[in-house]
C-alpha positions in Angstrom: 63.9 58.8 78.9 63.9 56.4 75.9 61.7 57.2 72.9 60.9 54.8 70.0 60.4 56.8 66.8 58.3 55.1 64.0 57.8 56.0 60.4 55.2 53.7 58.9 54.8 53.2 55.1 52.3 51.1 53.3 54.7 48.1 53.3 57.6 49.3 55.4 58.5 50.4 58.9 61.4 52.6 59.8 62.4 53.0 63.4 64.9 54.5 65.9 65.3 54.0 69.6 66.7 57.2 71.1 68.1 57.9 74.5 66.9 61.4 75.2 69.5 62.0 78.0 72.3 61.9 75.4 70.4 62.1 72.1 72.1 58.8 71.2 70.5 56.5 68.7 70.6 53.1 70.5 69.2 51.1 67.5 67.7 51.9 64.2 66.5 50.0 61.1 63.9 49.3 58.5 61.4 46.5 58.0 60.6 46.1 54.3 58.1 44.2 52.2 55.6 43.8 55.0 52.8 41.6 53.9 55.0 39.4 51.7 56.8 36.1 52.5 60.0 37.8 51.6 59.7 40.4 54.3 63.0 41.3 56.1 64.4 43.7 58.6 67.7 45.5 58.5 68.6 46.2 62.2 71.6 48.5 63.1 73.1 48.5 66.6 76.6 49.3 68.0 77.9 50.1 64.5 76.8 46.7 63.2 74.1 45.8 60.7 72.0 42.7 60.8 69.7 41.7 58.0 67.1 39.2 59.1 64.6 37.5 56.9 61.3 37.2 58.8 57.8 37.0 57.3 55.5 39.7 58.6 52.0 39.5 57.2 50.9 42.7 59.1 52.4 45.8 60.6 51.5 44.4 64.0 53.7 41.4 63.4 56.5 43.8 62.1 56.3 46.0 65.2 56.3 42.9 67.5 59.4 41.4 65.8 61.2 44.8 65.8 60.7 45.1 69.5 62.1 41.7 70.0 65.4 42.8 68.3 65.7 45.6 70.9 65.9 43.0 73.7 67.6 40.2 71.7 70.4 38.9 74.0 72.8 38.7 71.0 72.8 42.5 70.5 70.2 44.0 72.9 70.2 47.7 73.7 67.6 47.5 76.5 66.9 44.8 79.1 63.1 45.2 78.9 60.5 46.9 76.8 59.4 48.7 80.0 62.5 50.9 79.4 60.7 52.5 76.4 58.8 55.5 77.8 56.9 56.6 74.7 56.4 56.2 71.0 56.7 59.1 68.5 55.0 58.6 65.1 56.0 60.5 62.0 52.7 61.4 60.4 52.1 63.3 57.1 48.8 65.2 56.8 46.8 66.7 59.6 44.9 69.2 57.5 43.9 72.4 59.2 42.8 70.7 62.4 46.3 69.8 63.7 48.8 72.7 64.0 51.3 71.2 66.4 52.5 67.8 67.7 49.8 66.0 69.6 49.3 63.1 72.0 47.5 60.5 69.9 43.9 59.7 70.8 40.8 58.7 68.8 40.3 62.3 67.7 43.7 62.4 66.1 43.0 59.1 64.3 39.8 60.5 63.0 41.6 63.6 61.6 44.0 61.2 59.9 41.1 59.4 58.3 39.4 62.7 57.3 42.7 63.8 55.5 43.2 60.5 53.7 42.1 62.1 50.4 44.9 64.6 50.8 47.5 62.0 51.5 46.2 58.6 50.2 49.5 56.8 50.5 50.7 58.2 53.8 47.8 58.7 56.2 46.4 55.1 56.0 49.9 53.8 56.7 50.2 56.1 59.7 46.9 54.8 61.1 48.1 51.2 60.6 51.3 51.9 62.5 49.3 53.5 65.4 46.9 50.6 65.6 49.7 48.1 65.5 51.5 49.8 68.5 48.2 50.0 70.4 48.0 46.2 70.2 51.6 45.4 70.8 52.3 48.1 73.5 48.9 49.1 74.8 50.1 51.0 77.8 52.7 53.2 76.0 51.8 56.9 75.4 52.0 57.9 71.7 52.6 61.2 70.1 52.0 62.2 66.4 54.4 64.7 64.7 52.9 65.9 61.5 54.7 67.1 58.4 52.0 69.7 57.7 51.8 71.0 61.3 54.8 73.4 61.1 53.3 75.2 58.1 50.0 76.0 59.8 51.5 79.4 60.7 51.5 80.5 57.0 49.2 83.5 56.5 45.9 82.9 54.8 46.7 85.1 51.8 49.7 82.9 51.1 48.1 79.5 51.5 44.9 80.2 49.6 44.8 79.4 45.9 43.4 81.9 43.4 40.5 79.5 42.4 36.8 79.8 43.4 36.8 80.0 47.2 34.0 77.4 47.4 36.6 74.6 46.7 38.5 75.6 49.8 35.4 75.6 51.8 34.1 72.3 50.4 37.3 70.3 50.0 40.0 72.1 51.9 42.0 72.9 48.8 44.8 75.1 49.9 48.6 75.0 50.3 49.6 72.8 53.3 53.3 72.2 52.8 55.4 69.2 53.9 58.8 68.3 55.3 57.8 70.4 58.3 59.7 68.3 60.8 62.9 68.7 58.9 62.5 72.5 58.3 61.7 72.9 62.0 64.8 70.9 63.1 67.4 72.7 60.9 66.0 76.2 61.6 66.2 75.6 65.4 69.6 74.0 65.0 70.9 77.0 63.1 69.8 79.3 66.0 71.7 77.1 68.4 74.8 77.2 66.2 74.7 81.0 66.0 73.7 81.3 69.6 70.8 83.6 68.8 67.1 83.3 69.5 65.3 81.7 66.6 62.7 84.5 67.0 65.3 87.0 65.8 66.2 85.2 62.5 65.0 85.1 58.9 66.0 81.7 57.5 65.4 79.9 54.2 65.7 76.1 54.7 66.3 74.0 51.6 65.3 70.4 52.1 66.7 68.8 48.9 66.4 65.1 48.2 64.2 62.6 46.5 61.4 65.0 47.5 62.4 68.6 47.9 60.9 71.7 49.4 61.9 75.2 50.4 60.7 77.0 53.5 60.8 80.6 54.8 61.2 80.5 58.6 60.7 83.8 60.3 60.8 84.1 64.0 60.9 80.3 64.3 57.7 79.9 62.3 57.0 78.8 58.8 55.6 81.8 56.8 55.9 80.3 53.3 56.8 77.0 51.7 57.1 75.6 48.2 55.0 72.4 48.4 51.2 72.8 48.2 48.1 70.8 48.5 50.3 67.8 47.8 54.1 67.2 47.7 54.0 67.6 43.9 54.2 71.4 43.9 57.2 73.7 44.2 60.7 73.0 42.7 61.4 70.1 40.3 62.4 67.0 42.1 63.9 63.6 41.1 60.7 62.4 39.5 58.2 65.1 40.4 57.5 68.0 38.1 57.1 70.7 40.7 55.3 73.9 39.5 54.0 73.8 35.9 51.2 75.6 33.9 48.0 73.8 35.0 47.0 73.6 31.3 49.8 71.2 30.7 47.7 68.5 32.4 44.6 69.0 30.3 46.8 69.4 27.1 48.5 66.0 27.7 45.2 64.4 28.5 43.6 65.6 25.2 46.7 64.9 23.0 47.6 61.5 24.5 44.2 60.3 25.5 45.4 60.0 29.1 43.2 59.8 32.2 43.6 62.1 35.2 45.2 59.3 37.1 47.7 58.5 34.3 48.8 62.1 34.0 49.1 62.4 37.8 51.4 59.3 37.7 53.5 61.0 35.0 53.9 64.2 37.0 54.8 62.3 40.2 56.9 59.4 38.9 58.2 60.2 35.4 59.0 64.0 35.5 61.4 66.3 37.3 65.1 66.0 36.6 64.7 62.4 35.5 62.0 63.4 33.0 64.1 66.1 31.4 67.3 64.0 31.3 65.9 60.6 30.5 68.4 59.1 32.9 68.0 57.0 36.1 66.1 58.7 38.9 69.3 59.6 40.8 70.7 63.1 41.3 74.2 61.7 41.4 73.9 60.0 38.1 72.3 63.0 36.4 74.8 65.4 37.8 77.8 63.2 36.7 76.3 63.0 33.2 75.8 66.8 33.1 79.5 67.3 33.9 80.4 64.7 31.2 78.6 66.8 28.6 75.2 65.1 28.4 73.1 68.1 27.1 69.7 67.0 28.6 71.4 66.2 31.9 72.9 69.6 31.9 69.5 71.2 31.1 67.9 69.2 34.0 70.5 70.3 36.5 70.4 73.9 35.5 66.6 73.9 35.6 66.8 72.5 39.2 69.4 74.9 40.5 67.6 77.9 38.9 64.3 76.9 40.4 65.8 76.6 43.9 67.6 79.9 43.6 64.4 81.5 42.4 62.4 80.3 45.4 65.1 81.5 47.8 64.9 84.9 46.2 61.1 84.9 46.5 61.4 84.2 50.2 63.4 87.4 50.6 60.1 89.1 49.7 58.1 86.8 52.1 60.3 87.8 55.1 61.6 91.2 53.9 65.2 89.9 53.9 67.2 86.8 54.7 69.8 86.2 57.4 70.8 82.7 56.5 70.2 79.8 54.0 70.4 76.2 55.1 70.9 73.2 52.9 69.8 69.8 54.2 68.4 66.5 52.9 70.3 63.9 50.8 71.1 66.3 47.9 71.5 69.4 50.0 73.9 67.8 52.4 76.0 66.0 49.8 76.0 67.6 46.4 78.7 70.2 46.5 78.3 71.4 42.9 74.5 71.8 43.3 74.9 74.0 46.3 77.6 76.0 44.6 75.4 76.4 41.4 72.4 77.6 43.5 74.4 80.2 45.5 76.2 81.6 42.4 72.8 82.7 41.2 72.2 84.7 44.4 75.2 87.0 44.3 72.8 90.0 43.8 71.6 89.3 47.3 75.1 89.4 48.7 75.5 85.6 48.9 79.2 84.6 48.6 79.9 80.9 48.6 83.4 79.8 49.9 84.6 77.0 47.5 86.9 75.5 50.1 84.3 75.5 52.9 81.7 74.1 50.6 83.9 71.1 49.9 82.0 69.1 52.6 79.4 66.3 52.7 76.9 65.4 55.5 78.7 67.7 57.9 77.4 70.7 59.9 79.3 73.6 58.5 79.2 77.3 57.5 80.0 77.3 53.7 79.8 81.0 52.9 82.6 83.6 53.0 83.0 85.8 56.1 82.1 88.7 53.8 78.8 87.2 52.6 75.8 89.3 53.6 73.7 86.1 53.8 75.2 83.2 55.8 75.0 79.8 54.2 75.1 76.5 56.1 75.0 72.8 55.6 73.1 71.2 58.5 72.2 67.5 58.3 68.6 67.0 59.1 67.5 64.7 61.9 63.7 64.3 61.7 63.8 61.3 64.1 65.4 63.3 66.8 63.0 66.2 66.3 60.1 63.7 66.6 61.7 62.3 69.8 62.1 65.7 71.3 58.5 66.7 70.5 57.3 63.3 72.0 59.4 63.8 75.2 58.0 67.4 75.6 54.4 66.3 75.4 54.8 63.1 77.5 56.5 65.0 80.2 
């Protein structure tokens, strides 16, 4: 079976074609600047990368041109589009109505529309991608895999906010959590590595990247996570603030004469480790500057590492213990010093990082000492493969 996985943004389209018999990525790429004359696609196949300028005024045109690359005689990976058995869509917010991956129908599209207020950038883009595929490949079954779905197993007392209950009843204001597909993939992969049932494990998964979140996975289910109503909550990220005193928002509004939208923009795009350091929004730059003696960069990195360690410790309470910690995402998989700095703050829990084992990037590996009471791993995430597997399961 061959599955096409799509991740649709407001002006972009990421894709992978995966052969489910071997888990091999036959082709992948990204269409950028959709809607502009300068639109282009970067198509990767057989270890080669092709950048093709091709105007795409709509996502429908982008999907159509992308499919043509899969059967292009110059570097085709399939002979006919009939070889694509199904399409898996990465979708963000399904609210409380979608608690697992689903075959896409009109009801699913309506839920996406209902949750637009909770994900104004992502849900409309997801709908656009679905509608485009319906026009270009009307006969293909489609499956939606939601970032929020994995976290629907979090107990009510943990997802509810201590504000008047009427706001939950009227507007659905509660913790939802994100990165669910990544947390689900690495927790299941850990169980495979250890050859143990995931139901027997207590795992903290740390998806650290441009956006970052921590998740407590007990018995294969999410029981707590750091992101909340939106992806702004939790640990500080590259440009997002993470958790702060809510009064900071109103204080800035009063002092600076800012609107709610302006402060929201500051917290999402000008805060986090970039906001503290004043440097480029890139963990590598900020970490390098911290090592070179830049005081604000050092404060930013220490703030980040402390916050991650703090969340991991909190999730020992959520699960009454931890068997393993997993680092994933661009930062989690590649930033050796960041992993080390986080683990060194968890020695009271019996975490012992092995410096030599930790000297690894983007490779699946145990990085804790054999004597460590909590095992620590690096496991590269593969959200696209997880989406493809969920799609295959539902289509079969």
